[in-house]
N, C-alpha and C positions, 0 to 999 in steps of 0.2 A: 135077394133070397138068402143069402148068406148071413146077412145082418138081422133079417127076421128070425132066422134059425138061432142065431146067437142071443138074441133078446129072449127067446122062448127058454133057451137052456139057462141063460142068466136068471130068469124069473124062478125057474124050478130050484136051482141052486140056493137062491134066496130063501125059498120056502123051506128047503131042507135044512139050512143052516139056521134059520130063524131070525136073520138079522139083514138089515138093508145092504145091498151089494153095490159097492162103487163100480164094479165092472158093468153092471146094468146101467148105470148112469152114463158110463162111457159109450155103450152100444147105442142108447137113446139119443146122445149128442151125434154120433156118426150118422144116424138117421135123420138128422135136424128136427128131432122132437123136443124142441127147446123147454116147453112148459114141463113135460114129463121129465126131463132130464133135471131140470132145476128142482122139482118135487123130490126126485130120487136123491139128489145131493143133499137136500135139506134133511130127508130121513137119515141119511148116512152121518151127517153132523150131530143130529140128535141122538143117534145110537152110538156115536164114538167110533164109527168106522170110516170117517172121513180123512183121506191123507192130509199131510201137512200142506202149508202154503207153497212151499218149494215144489212139491210134487204137482199140486194143482196148476201152477203156472208154468209146468214144463210138459203137461200131459198132452200130446199132439191130438188126442182125441176131443180135447174141449177147446182147441185153439179157436173155433168159430165163436165162442162166448168169452174170450178173455177181455174184450172191450165192453162188455155189457155190465151194467151198473149193479146188477143182482150178483153177477159172478165176482165182480171185484169186492163186494161186501161179504160174500162167503169166503173168499180167500184172506181177506183182512181178519175175519173171525176165526180162521183155522190156525192163524199164527205159525210159529215155528214147529208145533207139533199137536196132535190130537188131544 
């Protein structure tokens, strides 16, 4: 229930700020919503709100995806900075 509430709040913040939320991607990952998380991270990349590779590779929220090819590609494209 807490993760569902966190997702709803992150979505509201995203709408208020007007740019993709990395925190929403993390909440989606914690709920094991891989396709949604992947799409959200891609939106963050395109908007310039994606953290750098070091952050991505050390974020415990995303640990379940570290070995996924799509995640490795995302990290590689993130480089040392956004």
